[in-house]
Structure formats: structure tokens, C-alpha cells
N, C-alpha and C positions, 0 to 999 in steps of 0.2 A: 619470551626471551628469558634465558637463564641469568642467574646473578653474575656469573663470570663474564657473560657477553655484555651485560649492562655496565659492569665495572670497566671493561675494556673500552666501551664506547665513551664513557666519561673520561677515562685516562687519555684516550686519543684526542679528544676535543678539549676537555677542560674548560677554561675560560677564553679560549682563542677567539679572536674576532676577525682574523684575516678572511679572504674570500672563500666562502664555503658554498658558493652557488655561482659558478662561472659558466655554466652551460646555457646555451640558448634553448628556449622551449621549442621543441619540434612536436607538432600536433600528432597525437597518437590515434590511429583508426583502430578501434577495438571491434573485432568480429565475434559475436557471441557464438559459442559452440552450438551445433545443431541440437544436441541432446545435453541438457544440463545435469541430469541425475542418472546415476548408473543403476537403473532398474532393468529387470529382465522383461522385455516385451516379446511375447510369443503366443502361439495359439494355446499352449498349455495354461498360460496365465489367464487368457480370456475364458477358457473352459472352467478354470478354477473359480473365477469371479461369478460366472453364470451358475455354477453348482452351489455356491454359497447363497446367491440370491434365491435360487429354487428352494433351498433348505429353509431360508427365512420365510418364504411364502407358506410352506407347509407347517412350519413351527408356530406360526401365528394363527392356527386354526381356532375358530371361535370368535375372532375379531371381525368387524365389518369387512366385506369383500373389497371395497375400494381402499380401505386402510391396508389390507394385506398386500394388494398390488403395489401400493405406494411404498410400503416398507421394502418390498423386493426391489423396486426401482431405486430406492435410496441406497440400499446395500450394493447393488450393481454399480451405480454411479460412483459411490464412494470408493469401491474397489478399483474401478477404472482410473479414478483420479489418483489414488494412492500408488498403484502399480504402473501407472502410465501405460495401460493397455492401448489407449489411443492418446494422441496429444490432448492436453487439458481442454482447449477450446472445442475440440471435436466431441469430447464427452459432453460438454455443455450443449452442443447442437443435437446430440443424440437423445437428450432427455425428452424434448417435446415429441419426437417420433415414438419413443417407447411408451410414454404416458398416453398418447393417442391410440396406439395399437392395443393397449391394455384397457381402454375405455374410460380412463380416469378423466380425460378432457376431450372435448371436440377439437378438430384441427384449428378452428378459429381461436378457441380459448388457449390452446397450447402455444400458439405463436404470438399471442398478444403481448407477453412480457418483453418480446424483442422490439416492440415499439413503445415501451414504457418511457416516460419523460426522462427517467434516470439514464437511459441509454443515450439520449441526445445530449444530456449534460456531460456524459463521459466523452462523446464524440468531440464536443467543444474543447475539452482538455487535451485530447489527442492532437487536434489541429493546432492548438496553441503551442504544444510541445514541438511539433514539426516545424512551425514557423521560427521558433527560437533557434533550432539547429540549422535550418536553411540559411538564415541571415547572419550566422556567425556570432550570435549573442552569447553562445556558450564560451567562445574564446574571450570575448569581452569580459564575461564573468570571471574567467580564470585569471586574467591579468589583474582584474580589480581585487580579487581575493588576496593575491600575492602582495600587491602594493599596500593595501590597507593593513596587512599583517605587520608591516614594518620590520620584517625579519624575525619577529617573535614566534617561536614554534607553536606554543600553546594557543596563541591568538590565531595563528593560521588554521589550526585544527578546529577551533571554535567557529571561525568564519566559514570553513568548508562545511561543517555540520549544519550551521544555520542556513547557508545557501541551499544545501541539499534538502533540508526540511521544508524550506519555503517553496521550492519547486514542487515537492511532493504534496503540498497542500492543494495544488490546483490541477494536478493531473495524476493519473494512476502511477504507482511506484515503478511500473515497468517503463512508462514513458519518461519519468523523472530520472531513472538510472541511465537511460539511453542518452539523455542530455548531459548529465553530470559526470558519467564515468570517463569519457574521453578527456574531460577537463582534469580530473584527478590523476589519470594515468600520465598525462602530459606533465603535470606538476611533479609527479614522482620520478619521471624519467630525467628531469633536470636536477634532481637532488643528488647530493653526494651518496655514493654507494654505501657508505658506513652508517647512514641514518636508518638502519633497519627498523628500529623501534618506532620511529616516527612514521615510516611507511605503513607498518601494520596498524598503528593507531589510527591513521587517517582512513585507511580502507575499512576498518571495523566501524569507525565513526560514521562513514558514509552508509554502510549497511544498516546500522541502527537508526540513524536519523532519517533515512528514506522511509522506513516503516513508521517511525514516530511522527514524522511530518504528515504522513497519510492519515493520522488520526484527527488532525485539526479540522479539516473541511470535508464536506460531503463528496467533493470531487477527488479526494485523495487516495481512496482504496476501494477495491471491489466489495469488501464487507460493508463499508459505509454506504455504497450504492444499493446493495441488497437490502440493508436495514432501512434506508430512506424510502425505497420502493414499497416495502411492506407496511411501514408505519404510515406512509402517505395514503394507503388504501383504507386504513382504519380511522384516520383523522387527519388534521392539518399538521404536517411535519415537513419542514423545508430546510433550506440552506442555513438560515440563522439558527434554527433549532438544533441542528447537529453541532454547529460551531459553539453553541452555548456550553456543551459538554466537552467537545473534542479539543477546542483551542486551549483551555487550561490544562487538560491532560497532556497535550503535546508540549506545551511550554515547560511544565514542571518535569516531565520525563526527559526532555532534551537536556535540561540543566543538570539533572542527576546523572545522565549518561556521560556527559562531558566530564564532570568531576570524577566519575568512576574511571573513565579511560585515562584521565590525567594521573590518577593514583596507580593504576595497574601498569601503565606504560609511561614511566616518567621520562621527560625530555631532557637531553643534555643542556647544560647552561651555556648556550651559544646563541649568537645572533646571525641569521643568514644574511649574506651580502646580496642585495637585490639590485645592484647597479645595472647588471645586464638585463634584468627583467624590466626595470624602469625604462631602459632604452627601447626595448621591444614594445612596451605598452604605448610609447609615444607614437609608434607606427599605426596603431589602431585606436588611438584615444578618441578621435572625433567620430561620433556616431553618424552613419549614413542616413539619408532620408528614410530608406526602407526600415532600418533598425529602429528609428524613432517612431515610425508608424506602428511597428509591431509592439513596442513598449506601450504606446498609448492605447492600443486595442486591448492589450493584456490588462493594463491597469483599469481601463474603462469597464471591461468585463467583470473584474473583481468588484468594482464599485457598484455596478448594477446588481450583482448577486446579493450584495448586502443591503443596499438602500434603494433598490428599484421601486419599491412601493411608494417612496416619497416623491419620486419623479412622476409617478402616476397621478398623485394628488395635485401636484403643482401644475401639470399640463393637461389634466383631465383625460388621461389615457386609460384604455381598458385595463382591468386588473391583471390580465394575463401577461402584460408586458414585463412584469417583474418576475415571472416564472423563470427559474434558473435554467431550464432547458431551452426556453425561447431566447434568453440572453445568449446562450452558447451558440445556437443556430445563427443568430444575428451576427455574432463575432466571426463565425465561419464565412458568412456571406460577405462581410466587410473585407475580410482577408482576400477573398477572391476578387471582390469588386475593385480593390486597390492594386490588383495584380501582384500581391505579395506571395501567393501560392498558385500553382497550376495543377492540372490533373496528374502530372507525373509525380508530384509530391504526395498525392494520396496513396500511391503505391507503397510508400515507405511507412505509412501509418499502420499500426497493429490492429487491423479490423477484427482479428480473431477474438479480441477482448469482448466484442459485442456478443459472440456466441457464449463465452464463458459466463458473463454477467447475466445474460438473458436466460441461459439454462439454470443458473443458480436461483434466479427469482422464481422461475416456474416450479422448480423442485420444492422450494419453500412454500409456494402457494398450494401445491399438491398436498403437502403434509398437513396444512391447515384445513383445506376443503374436504379431504378424505377422512379426516379425524385421526390420522396417524400421529400427529403432534399431540393431540389431546390424550391419547393413550399413554404416551411417554410422560407428558406433563402432569397427568393425574397421579402417577407414581411419585414424581418429584414433589408435587404439592402436598402429598400425604406426609411429607417430612415436617410440615408446619407444626404438628403437635409435638415433635421431638426436637426441633431446632428452630431458632428464631429466623425471621425473614432474611436477615443479613447473611446468615450462613448458607441459605439456599442460593442467594445471589453469588456468594463466594464460590460455591460448588460449580455453578454454571460457568462462571468466569474462568475458573481453574481448568475445567474440562475444555473450554474454548482455547485457552492458552496452550495446553498440551496437544490438542488435536491439530491446531493450526501449524505446528512445527513438524507434523508427520504427513499431513495431506495439505493441499493448497488452502490458503486462507479463504478463497471463494467457496470451496466445498464446506469448510468449517462453518462459515456464515449461513450457507444454504441449509445445513442440517440443524444448527442450533438456534438460529433466530426465531423460526416458527415455534420451536419448543419454548423459548423464552416468552413469546407473546401469549401462548396458551397457558403457561404456568402462571403468569401474572393475572390473566383473566380468571382462572380457577381460584386464585388466592384473593381476588377482588381488589387488586392494587393496580396503579397505573403501569402500563406495559413499557413506557419509554425508558425508565431507568434499567429495567431488566434487559431490554434489547440493546441499549447503549453499553451496558457492562459486557455483554457477550460480543458485540460487534467490535468494540474497542480492544477487548482482549484478543480477538482474532487477528488484529493487525500487529500484535507483538510476535511477529513471525521471523525473528532474526537469530534464533538459536541454532537451527539446522538450515542447510541449503534448500530444503524442500518447500517450506511454507510460502515464500514469496519469490518471484523472479529476480527481484533486486538483490536479495541475499545470495541466490544461486549464482548470479553474475559476478558478484564480488568474490565468491569462493572459486569460481571458474578461472579467475585470473592467475591462480596458482601461487599467489603471494601471501595467502593466509591459510594456515593449516586448519584441518577440521577441528583439532583439539582446541586451538586458540578461538575459533569461531564459536564452538559450543560453550567453552568456559566463560568467555566474555559475554556471550548472549544470555546465559543463565543469570549471571550477576547483574546484567542490565534489565532483564525481564522481571525479576522479583520486585524491585521498586516501582517499575512501570505498572505492574498489576496492582500493587497497593495504591498507587495514585489513581488508577482507573476506578477502583472500588470506592476510594474516599470521595472522589468528585461526584460520581453518580449517586452516592448515598447522601452526601451532605447538601448538594445543590437542590433547591426545590424544583419540582416539575414545572416547566414554563407553561 
């Protein structure tokens, strides 16, 4: 917003306290566009990507044959992801077929990642998100945010960002934005038309906090799931291990992002009149039995993700009970057992994410098994004599941040996490900090509409220009990257 527009807004409102919110909230049903990005999808694009992959294969002459084939597959998959030759999940599903045809994996090995425990952890998050939407808890959240803001604009923005980040902790950002976006659009529709600044700030806050919230927990983003799957194969790494790094990164980054938005988009000094909102809230204030059951299952699932091992000790249960994937499956079974969901509800769940994450895990494994990651990592590790260890980590994180805003964050994680693991092994240092630095940086995907579906959906509302999105995203991404590097470098490896 320009200076003249801000001055006009302040002049129009000043210190007025009369009714500035007299509309009833009407629930907005937001349909995501079929295609979120304007890329050219054509046969020419497909042939171009195939040609580049073929050139990559011949250019790596002299490398191990399996590594050459994996490099070619990597380039082909990255090109398909970047140019949307196929829908993103279909590219993920294509990877096992290509790697099997090229002889890198057997069919059983190629499809094994699609049954990885991380996949079932993600399914639990998808089902929890669907249950929140079905039973109207998103509307309950909406009126709660408005009431607790007490009409204070900055407090309302902070509450919206905190609620968005909290939801993003427990489900992929695609699911979280599907839950929270109708809430935000309904709030915005009830606001006075003159509060343009506030509307932009709130939408940008949702975009940023969806990605930032996804850094906190293993369930929050596809880079987290890919990292968890690969680290789990090389040692013990689970839900609490990710939160050890991710939670402080999320909290610090969210605080900085809020202060930044407050500075860039100052709010007029007004108090919103919430009398009409309070009246509407009374109509839905009492939770239904089904809503209470959903909340209890949601909180119980979170509790078991964190302290399930203690319950095992108290009740003499097998150690597998505390496995995050098992807890997710049990939560799903309880949902259906209590008739909170039915088979029709499963049709609304974004099952295509399974293809995306499974394909990403497989591509990462292929890079490690074939030696392709070692070839790249060897070149990176050779910098050790010229640069300290921290600069190598900074370089990997910066590449991850840049890449994730031009191809999907899942693709970024699939490409860079195996390189981070191999680099750490060559340098003889623990791989967890390197992987966390890359994976957490890959979730900072709110600069362009490309990196994460949540950012794309915010942009597709047409209420935030590309210029505002990029400018605000860059300013928020810089401190977020510094926080990631500080946390993974300072905290001792658990």
C-alpha cells in the first residue's frame, strides 16, 4: 500500500470508535483453481525435459552407471515438477516406474517408500484435518479468534497467525490451508471495505505462518516427512527429535514475522465493533458431542505423539505403541469407530499427497543407494579446506531456500536431503544438523506462489499482488533462514 493510501486510511478512520463491523459473517466456500500456476504444459515441454535428462545422462560419462541413470531421473523429475509437465503428485508416482525401468530398483524396492511409516503419519494428519472441517470446528475457531481479539486489529492478526501455525504443525500445509482459508475469507468479507491494509496483512500472515507452523512438527510439511523417513533409516529419529529443532525455529520465526508485518503494514488506530460477532458466536458457542469427541481425539493424538513411550512403561505395552504412525492409524480407527467420519469423507482427503511424498522419499533413496548423492557431496565436502563447516551448512541451506521457491518444497527436499546426509558422512560429522538445516530451509516457501500449495492458494484469491507477496516473503525469509541456522548450529545433537 502506498503512503497516500495509508494516510487516507488513517484520515478516514482516525480514532473513531463507532461501529466498524456491522456485517454478519457469511461462511465463504472457496474453491481452489484447477491450476494454481501459469506454466506451459505441452508436449514440447515434455520433450524438452526428456532432452535435458538425456543430455545429463551422456554428460556424466565416466560415473557409475546407476548414478548416471539416477542423475537423469533426478533431472527429469525436477523438470516435470518445475514446469508442471504432469500434476505434482503424478510426477511423484512416476518416479518408481522410471527407476524400476532403468534398473535402479526392483519393483518391490521401488514401491516400498509408499508404505513407509511416515506415509501413515501423514494420513493421520489428513484425516484429522477432514474431521475438523466436517464438524464445523473451523467456524468455531473463526468466532473464537474474533472474540478473543476484543476488536484490536494487531491482536486479531496475531491470533490468526498463531491459529494457522498451530494447525500447520499437525497436518500438511495443504490440509491446514484448506481448513483455515474459509475462516479467513469469511472474516475478511465481514470487514469494512476500507481496511485494505489489514486484509493484505492478514492474508500474507496466513501464507507465512502456514509454512512456519509446518517447521514445528514432523507432521507439518512434506520436507519434514522426507527428512524423517531418511533419518529414520540411518538411526533413531522420530517425532520428538524433529520438534527439538523445529519447535524453537517455528516460535522464533513466527514472532519475527508478526513484528515484520506489523511494521510493513501498520494498522489504523481503531477498535472493531464486535457486537454482531458476539451475537453470532452465542449461536454456536456450545460444542456438540461430536465436536467434543473430535477435539479429544485430536489432543489425545498429540499427547501420544509426544509421551507415548511413558504410557508403554506404565502399562507394560509393546514399544511400537508410541510409534507416531501407529498413533495416527489408531486415531483414524477411533474416528470411524465413533462414527465421526464415513467413507464419503475420505473422498475429500487429498490422497495425492501420498504419491508426492512417497515419490520424494524414493528419489532421495535412489540418490544415496546409486552413489549420485556421494558424487555431489564429495565436491561440496572438498570446500572444507577453503571454508569452515558452518559456511558449508549455510551454502546448503541457502540453496534449499532458493530452490524451494521455484520448484515444490517436496522436490527440493528430495534432491537436497540425501546430498546433506552424504556431505555430513564425508565430513565425519553428525548428519542430523545438516539435514535439519536443509529441510527447515525448504519449508520457507512463501516468497513465490510456486513452493507450497498454501502460498499458491493465498495468491490465487487475487487479494495479494505478486509484488507484495515477493517483497514481504523475502523480508520474512531472511530472518527465518538465520533462525534456522542458529538453532541447528547451537543446539547439541540429541
